C-alpha beads as a LAMMPS data file, in Angstrom:
LAMMPS data file: protein, C-alpha beads

313 atoms
312 bonds

1 atom types
1 bond types

-500.0 500.0 xlo xhi
-500.0 500.0 ylo yhi
-500.0 500.0 zlo zhi

Masses

1 110.0

Atoms # bond

1 1 1 0.000 0.000 0.000
2 1 1 1.370 3.414 -0.985
3 1 1 2.072 6.091 1.606
4 1 1 -0.482 8.431 0.009
5 1 1 -3.231 5.829 0.223
6 1 1 -2.322 4.940 3.805
7 1 1 -2.563 8.599 4.819
8 1 1 -5.923 8.975 3.052
9 1 1 -7.399 5.918 4.789
10 1 1 -6.110 7.111 8.155
11 1 1 -7.571 10.572 7.595
12 1 1 -10.898 9.007 6.605
13 1 1 -10.991 6.961 9.831
14 1 1 -10.158 10.028 11.929
15 1 1 -12.827 12.081 10.159
16 1 1 -15.573 9.492 10.641
17 1 1 -14.598 8.949 14.283
18 1 1 -14.526 12.651 15.126
19 1 1 -17.868 13.623 13.617
20 1 1 -20.936 13.796 15.853
21 1 1 -23.349 13.313 12.972
22 1 1 -23.190 11.226 9.798
23 1 1 -21.360 12.899 6.910
24 1 1 -22.398 12.663 3.284
25 1 1 -19.948 11.550 0.618
26 1 1 -19.580 15.137 -0.588
27 1 1 -18.806 16.389 2.922
28 1 1 -16.169 13.650 3.284
29 1 1 -14.759 14.600 -0.103
30 1 1 -14.202 18.158 1.073
31 1 1 -12.908 17.242 4.544
32 1 1 -10.474 14.390 3.809
33 1 1 -7.251 15.213 1.932
34 1 1 -6.389 12.964 -0.990
35 1 1 -9.770 12.715 -2.723
36 1 1 -10.273 14.041 -6.253
37 1 1 -12.393 17.194 -5.983
38 1 1 -12.767 17.723 -9.728
39 1 1 -13.757 14.328 -11.106
40 1 1 -16.979 12.957 -9.553
41 1 1 -16.627 9.488 -11.056
42 1 1 -13.018 9.106 -9.864
43 1 1 -13.989 10.194 -6.348
44 1 1 -16.879 7.727 -6.153
45 1 1 -14.660 4.810 -7.236
46 1 1 -11.960 5.752 -4.739
47 1 1 -14.414 6.308 -1.887
48 1 1 -16.206 2.995 -2.454
49 1 1 -12.869 1.167 -2.601
50 1 1 -11.696 2.828 0.625
51 1 1 -14.894 1.886 2.465
52 1 1 -14.543 -1.731 1.357
53 1 1 -10.903 -1.969 2.449
54 1 1 -11.621 -0.466 5.868
55 1 1 -14.510 -2.864 6.427
56 1 1 -12.304 -5.809 5.367
57 1 1 -9.877 -5.036 8.202
58 1 1 -12.704 -4.780 10.730
59 1 1 -13.430 -1.028 10.931
60 1 1 -17.240 -0.639 11.251
61 1 1 -18.418 2.157 8.935
62 1 1 -22.132 2.709 9.528
63 1 1 -24.511 4.022 6.880
64 1 1 -27.343 6.323 8.035
65 1 1 -30.254 7.212 5.773
66 1 1 -32.077 10.349 6.811
67 1 1 -35.542 10.706 5.189
68 1 1 -34.934 14.477 5.020
69 1 1 -31.619 14.069 3.140
70 1 1 -31.083 12.923 -0.438
71 1 1 -27.732 11.253 0.294
72 1 1 -26.784 8.671 2.940
73 1 1 -24.416 9.639 5.736
74 1 1 -21.402 7.770 7.088
75 1 1 -19.753 7.604 10.489
76 1 1 -17.796 5.271 12.779
77 1 1 -19.323 4.700 16.203
78 1 1 -16.465 4.956 18.685
79 1 1 -17.875 2.235 20.971
80 1 1 -17.908 -0.223 18.070
81 1 1 -14.421 0.775 16.916
82 1 1 -12.439 0.810 20.152
83 1 1 -11.260 -2.437 21.717
84 1 1 -12.390 -3.207 25.259
85 1 1 -9.813 -3.123 28.024
86 1 1 -7.592 -6.192 27.915
87 1 1 -6.569 -7.756 31.211
88 1 1 -3.942 -10.472 31.462
89 1 1 -3.340 -12.943 34.239
90 1 1 0.291 -13.222 35.457
91 1 1 0.827 -16.519 33.633
92 1 1 -0.571 -15.067 30.382
93 1 1 1.729 -12.045 30.632
94 1 1 4.658 -14.394 31.287
95 1 1 3.897 -16.326 28.091
96 1 1 3.942 -13.098 26.081
97 1 1 7.239 -12.146 27.700
98 1 1 8.678 -15.545 26.816
99 1 1 7.554 -15.177 23.196
100 1 1 9.163 -11.734 22.984
101 1 1 12.401 -13.151 24.417
102 1 1 12.439 -15.891 21.787
103 1 1 12.268 -13.322 18.961
104 1 1 14.569 -10.760 20.577
105 1 1 17.461 -11.280 18.143
106 1 1 15.447 -12.345 15.123
107 1 1 13.722 -10.417 12.362
108 1 1 10.650 -9.839 14.563
109 1 1 12.689 -8.203 17.322
110 1 1 11.206 -4.756 16.641
111 1 1 7.627 -5.995 16.854
112 1 1 8.395 -8.001 20.010
113 1 1 10.008 -5.021 21.744
114 1 1 7.104 -2.776 20.763
115 1 1 4.593 -5.248 22.184
116 1 1 6.441 -5.417 25.513
117 1 1 6.597 -1.614 25.665
118 1 1 2.828 -1.373 25.214
119 1 1 2.243 -3.970 27.924
120 1 1 4.451 -2.052 30.353
121 1 1 2.616 1.182 29.512
122 1 1 -0.635 -0.565 30.446
123 1 1 0.841 -1.623 33.804
124 1 1 1.376 -5.279 32.856
125 1 1 4.692 -6.829 33.855
126 1 1 5.716 -9.298 31.156
127 1 1 9.413 -9.445 32.017
128 1 1 10.938 -12.794 32.909
129 1 1 13.676 -13.252 35.438
130 1 1 17.090 -13.762 33.859
131 1 1 18.222 -17.371 33.981
132 1 1 21.174 -19.467 32.853
133 1 1 19.504 -20.151 29.493
134 1 1 18.503 -17.629 26.838
135 1 1 15.728 -18.506 24.436
136 1 1 16.029 -17.007 20.982
137 1 1 15.234 -17.704 17.341
138 1 1 17.878 -16.970 14.712
139 1 1 16.443 -16.045 11.301
140 1 1 19.315 -14.753 9.211
141 1 1 17.485 -15.682 5.997
142 1 1 16.499 -12.404 4.258
143 1 1 13.283 -13.953 2.921
144 1 1 11.835 -14.672 6.386
145 1 1 10.078 -11.320 7.138
146 1 1 8.278 -11.169 3.784
147 1 1 7.228 -14.824 3.973
148 1 1 6.019 -14.455 7.568
149 1 1 3.821 -11.523 6.510
150 1 1 2.535 -13.478 3.493
151 1 1 1.586 -16.441 5.705
152 1 1 -0.167 -14.088 8.124
153 1 1 -2.075 -12.281 5.349
154 1 1 -2.780 -15.397 3.238
155 1 1 -1.102 -13.733 0.267
156 1 1 0.486 -15.454 -2.742
157 1 1 4.210 -14.794 -3.263
158 1 1 6.687 -15.038 -6.112
159 1 1 10.414 -15.658 -5.632
160 1 1 13.512 -17.103 -7.248
161 1 1 14.530 -20.524 -5.944
162 1 1 17.823 -22.291 -6.507
163 1 1 17.710 -26.059 -6.956
164 1 1 19.786 -28.051 -4.464
165 1 1 20.846 -30.602 -7.095
166 1 1 21.575 -28.494 -10.189
167 1 1 21.937 -24.979 -8.777
168 1 1 19.503 -23.741 -11.445
169 1 1 17.472 -20.662 -10.482
170 1 1 13.765 -20.800 -11.256
171 1 1 10.790 -18.588 -10.427
172 1 1 8.188 -20.088 -8.086
173 1 1 4.655 -18.833 -7.350
174 1 1 3.480 -20.210 -4.017
175 1 1 0.507 -20.041 -1.665
176 1 1 2.415 -19.915 1.669
177 1 1 0.870 -22.109 4.375
178 1 1 3.523 -21.714 7.063
179 1 1 7.188 -21.180 7.926
180 1 1 8.752 -23.999 9.952
181 1 1 12.135 -24.417 11.658
182 1 1 13.792 -27.830 11.660
183 1 1 17.303 -28.553 12.959
184 1 1 18.211 -24.873 12.878
185 1 1 17.077 -24.342 9.278
186 1 1 13.912 -22.581 8.084
187 1 1 11.477 -23.898 5.491
188 1 1 8.432 -22.552 3.682
189 1 1 5.559 -24.992 3.238
190 1 1 2.896 -24.137 0.684
191 1 1 1.092 -24.902 -2.556
192 1 1 3.229 -24.451 -5.659
193 1 1 0.814 -23.054 -8.262
194 1 1 3.006 -23.924 -11.251
195 1 1 3.324 -27.569 -10.192
196 1 1 -0.167 -27.823 -8.734
197 1 1 1.013 -29.606 -5.582
198 1 1 2.302 -28.933 -2.042
199 1 1 6.013 -28.217 -1.837
200 1 1 8.678 -27.419 0.787
201 1 1 11.270 -24.693 0.143
202 1 1 14.483 -24.068 2.101
203 1 1 14.647 -20.343 2.868
204 1 1 18.414 -20.259 2.358
205 1 1 17.901 -21.235 -1.306
206 1 1 15.545 -18.336 -2.033
207 1 1 17.356 -15.755 -4.175
208 1 1 16.405 -12.089 -4.435
209 1 1 13.224 -10.431 -3.240
210 1 1 10.014 -12.177 -2.205
211 1 1 7.251 -10.360 -4.113
212 1 1 3.575 -10.425 -3.012
213 1 1 1.090 -11.337 -5.753
214 1 1 -2.538 -10.221 -5.651
215 1 1 -4.585 -9.271 -2.612
216 1 1 -4.545 -10.666 0.951
217 1 1 -6.895 -13.532 1.753
218 1 1 -6.443 -15.103 -1.678
219 1 1 -6.367 -18.713 -0.402
220 1 1 -7.123 -20.913 2.585
221 1 1 -4.816 -23.418 4.242
222 1 1 -6.204 -26.988 3.974
223 1 1 -7.624 -28.312 7.231
224 1 1 -5.481 -30.818 9.055
225 1 1 -2.298 -30.126 7.074
226 1 1 0.813 -31.171 9.032
227 1 1 3.460 -28.567 8.225
228 1 1 6.118 -30.047 10.491
229 1 1 5.460 -33.501 9.133
230 1 1 5.924 -32.284 5.552
231 1 1 9.260 -30.705 6.453
232 1 1 10.360 -33.720 8.488
233 1 1 10.080 -36.138 5.589
234 1 1 12.239 -34.058 3.266
235 1 1 15.387 -35.848 2.157
236 1 1 18.507 -34.399 3.738
237 1 1 21.316 -33.605 1.265
238 1 1 24.605 -35.452 1.790
239 1 1 27.247 -33.931 4.024
240 1 1 30.166 -32.300 2.204
241 1 1 33.514 -30.757 3.139
242 1 1 34.622 -27.232 2.284
243 1 1 38.140 -25.809 2.408
244 1 1 38.056 -22.296 3.852
245 1 1 40.965 -19.884 4.277
246 1 1 40.751 -17.864 7.517
247 1 1 42.792 -14.901 8.701
248 1 1 44.797 -15.781 11.834
249 1 1 43.120 -14.772 15.074
250 1 1 39.634 -14.386 13.554
251 1 1 36.441 -16.426 12.992
252 1 1 36.460 -18.303 16.293
253 1 1 33.007 -19.772 15.664
254 1 1 34.071 -21.169 12.295
255 1 1 37.257 -22.567 13.813
256 1 1 35.246 -24.283 16.536
257 1 1 32.915 -25.865 13.965
258 1 1 35.736 -27.005 11.684
259 1 1 36.890 -30.596 11.865
260 1 1 40.497 -29.475 11.317
261 1 1 42.502 -26.222 11.100
262 1 1 46.091 -25.985 9.865
263 1 1 48.484 -23.422 8.471
264 1 1 47.707 -22.481 4.889
265 1 1 49.318 -20.457 2.081
266 1 1 50.159 -16.726 2.206
267 1 1 49.836 -16.488 5.992
268 1 1 46.215 -17.741 6.095
269 1 1 44.909 -20.692 8.096
270 1 1 43.071 -23.434 6.222
271 1 1 40.016 -25.047 7.792
272 1 1 37.966 -28.060 6.711
273 1 1 34.296 -27.447 7.491
274 1 1 31.386 -29.821 6.872
275 1 1 28.138 -28.515 5.393
276 1 1 25.050 -29.775 3.574
277 1 1 23.439 -26.720 1.977
278 1 1 25.792 -24.461 -0.045
279 1 1 23.421 -21.479 0.114
280 1 1 23.152 -21.582 3.906
281 1 1 26.900 -22.120 4.204
282 1 1 27.532 -19.195 1.850
283 1 1 25.425 -16.926 4.042
284 1 1 27.585 -17.848 7.032
285 1 1 30.891 -17.267 5.231
286 1 1 29.724 -14.033 3.581
287 1 1 28.837 -12.701 7.027
288 1 1 32.488 -13.083 8.070
289 1 1 33.532 -10.480 5.506
290 1 1 37.176 -10.301 4.503
291 1 1 38.272 -12.715 7.241
292 1 1 37.191 -15.883 5.408
293 1 1 37.103 -17.131 1.825
294 1 1 35.949 -20.453 0.410
295 1 1 38.504 -22.233 -1.750
296 1 1 36.505 -25.355 -2.527
297 1 1 33.887 -26.589 -3.573
298 1 1 33.106 -24.248 -6.501
299 1 1 29.321 -24.095 -5.959
300 1 1 29.721 -22.872 -2.372
301 1 1 32.334 -20.342 -3.495
302 1 1 30.011 -19.065 -6.248
303 1 1 27.165 -18.777 -3.747
304 1 1 29.304 -16.466 -1.593
305 1 1 30.210 -14.352 -4.628
306 1 1 26.511 -14.001 -5.572
307 1 1 25.641 -12.814 -2.081
308 1 1 28.457 -10.279 -1.980
309 1 1 27.568 -8.949 -5.434
310 1 1 23.946 -8.640 -4.331
311 1 1 24.992 -6.678 -1.247
312 1 1 27.145 -4.414 -3.423
313 1 1 24.193 -3.692 -5.744

Bonds

1 1 1 2
2 1 2 3
3 1 3 4
4 1 4 5
5 1 5 6
6 1 6 7
7 1 7 8
8 1 8 9
9 1 9 10
10 1 10 11
11 1 11 12
12 1 12 13
13 1 13 14
14 1 14 15
15 1 15 16
16 1 16 17
17 1 17 18
18 1 18 19
19 1 19 20
20 1 20 21
21 1 21 22
22 1 22 23
23 1 23 24
24 1 24 25
25 1 25 26
26 1 26 27
27 1 27 28
28 1 28 29
29 1 29 30
30 1 30 31
31 1 31 32
32 1 32 33
33 1 33 34
34 1 34 35
35 1 35 36
36 1 36 37
37 1 37 38
38 1 38 39
39 1 39 40
40 1 40 41
41 1 41 42
42 1 42 43
43 1 43 44
44 1 44 45
45 1 45 46
46 1 46 47
47 1 47 48
48 1 48 49
49 1 49 50
50 1 50 51
51 1 51 52
52 1 52 53
53 1 53 54
54 1 54 55
55 1 55 56
56 1 56 57
57 1 57 58
58 1 58 59
59 1 59 60
60 1 60 61
61 1 61 62
62 1 62 63
63 1 63 64
64 1 64 65
65 1 65 66
66 1 66 67
67 1 67 68
68 1 68 69
69 1 69 70
70 1 70 71
71 1 71 72
72 1 72 73
73 1 73 74
74 1 74 75
75 1 75 76
76 1 76 77
77 1 77 78
78 1 78 79
79 1 79 80
80 1 80 81
81 1 81 82
82 1 82 83
83 1 83 84
84 1 84 85
85 1 85 86
86 1 86 87
87 1 87 88
88 1 88 89
89 1 89 90
90 1 90 91
91 1 91 92
92 1 92 93
93 1 93 94
94 1 94 95
95 1 95 96
96 1 96 97
97 1 97 98
98 1 98 99
99 1 99 100
100 1 100 101
101 1 101 102
102 1 102 103
103 1 103 104
104 1 104 105
105 1 105 106
106 1 106 107
107 1 107 108
108 1 108 109
109 1 109 110
110 1 110 111
111 1 111 112
112 1 112 113
113 1 113 114
114 1 114 115
115 1 115 116
116 1 116 117
117 1 117 118
118 1 118 119
119 1 119 120
120 1 120 121
121 1 121 122
122 1 122 123
123 1 123 124
124 1 124 125
125 1 125 126
126 1 126 127
127 1 127 128
128 1 128 129
129 1 129 130
130 1 130 131
131 1 131 132
132 1 132 133
133 1 133 134
134 1 134 135
135 1 135 136
136 1 136 137
137 1 137 138
138 1 138 139
139 1 139 140
140 1 140 141
141 1 141 142
142 1 142 143
143 1 143 144
144 1 144 145
145 1 145 146
146 1 146 147
147 1 147 148
148 1 148 149
149 1 149 150
150 1 150 151
151 1 151 152
152 1 152 153
153 1 153 154
154 1 154 155
155 1 155 156
156 1 156 157
157 1 157 158
158 1 158 159
159 1 159 160
160 1 160 161
161 1 161 162
162 1 162 163
163 1 163 164
164 1 164 165
165 1 165 166
166 1 166 167
167 1 167 168
168 1 168 169
169 1 169 170
170 1 170 171
171 1 171 172
172 1 172 173
173 1 173 174
174 1 174 175
175 1 175 176
176 1 176 177
177 1 177 178
178 1 178 179
179 1 179 180
180 1 180 181
181 1 181 182
182 1 182 183
183 1 183 184
184 1 184 185
185 1 185 186
186 1 186 187
187 1 187 188
188 1 188 189
189 1 189 190
190 1 190 191
191 1 191 192
192 1 192 193
193 1 193 194
194 1 194 195
195 1 195 196
196 1 196 197
197 1 197 198
198 1 198 199
199 1 199 200
200 1 200 201
201 1 201 202
202 1 202 203
203 1 203 204
204 1 204 205
205 1 205 206
206 1 206 207
207 1 207 208
208 1 208 209
209 1 209 210
210 1 210 211
211 1 211 212
212 1 212 213
213 1 213 214
214 1 214 215
215 1 215 216
216 1 216 217
217 1 217 218
218 1 218 219
219 1 219 220
220 1 220 221
221 1 221 222
222 1 222 223
223 1 223 224
224 1 224 225
225 1 225 226
226 1 226 227
227 1 227 228
228 1 228 229
229 1 229 230
230 1 230 231
231 1 231 232
232 1 232 233
233 1 233 234
234 1 234 235
235 1 235 236
236 1 236 237
237 1 237 238
238 1 238 239
239 1 239 240
240 1 240 241
241 1 241 242
242 1 242 243
243 1 243 244
244 1 244 245
245 1 245 246
246 1 246 247
247 1 247 248
248 1 248 249
249 1 249 250
250 1 250 251
251 1 251 252
252 1 252 253
253 1 253 254
254 1 254 255
255 1 255 256
256 1 256 257
257 1 257 258
258 1 258 259
259 1 259 260
260 1 260 261
261 1 261 262
262 1 262 263
263 1 263 264
264 1 264 265
265 1 265 266
266 1 266 267
267 1 267 268
268 1 268 269
269 1 269 270
270 1 270 271
271 1 271 272
272 1 272 273
273 1 273 274
274 1 274 275
275 1 275 276
276 1 276 277
277 1 277 278
278 1 278 279
279 1 279 280
280 1 280 281
281 1 281 282
282 1 282 283
283 1 283 284
284 1 284 285
285 1 285 286
286 1 286 287
287 1 287 288
288 1 288 289
289 1 289 290
290 1 290 291
291 1 291 292
292 1 292 293
293 1 293 294
294 1 294 295
295 1 295 296
296 1 296 297
297 1 297 298
298 1 298 299
299 1 299 300
300 1 300 301
301 1 301 302
302 1 302 303
303 1 303 304
304 1 304 305
305 1 305 306
306 1 306 307
307 1 307 308
308 1 308 309
309 1 309 310
310 1 310 311
311 1 311 312
312 1 312 313
């Protein structure tokens, strides 16, 4: 949704909430910025579309027909619009605090922090005592935020997907049913429209932007579908070994994960690291910047180069 349209819808809501009596379409046209004041037909189309979109998201616009007026009037009754006061029991607040802690270092960290701030402002203590363990979800895959929103909004998406076997990049159009984590890796489960069947996609193999297609609410998730079960039965690719050159004194996490580290050429250290997915492995190595470079295998090396070129663009 464009910024101009968002501002117009917000102004329309404020106008209909603030009025003490129903307003006609012409009165709304003059009061709300963003409506066409010269073209009657364009205004009517825009106004009808705005009313429909506001009602779709649950904003109750009432229509009043006065026998003394030729046109209907519109308003939003504040009592029907405002949410009732929400009270949480201590255990319910603790669950929300736990959920926010899980997402604290992931792509939903901003939303989680904002939710906790609102709870504190309402006098609800959702903080958990610090313990020896820290719960968190790591979602370094760039596609996660867009896919999470698409799952929430039931919106079709289009993205480029790189085959695990051939490395070929193809465009997929998918109805996203859910995003699932298994063994530290994230997967999208949904209906592939081009293939006409359910499919599972590794987020680390998604290349480029995830683009929404069409309007929200375009599909329904089949009842009884087992997302975790679909991900669990996916064949795991074979384990492979990569040779990585590391600058001395850096990349302690990579050194710890390596099965061996020895002195390499030109003052670098050479590590042998096992991996299964070249795209996920490339994301890890690319995040180490100039302190690490993949020597072998070629597909993992090329995956790092693609990521760095994409960041440069």
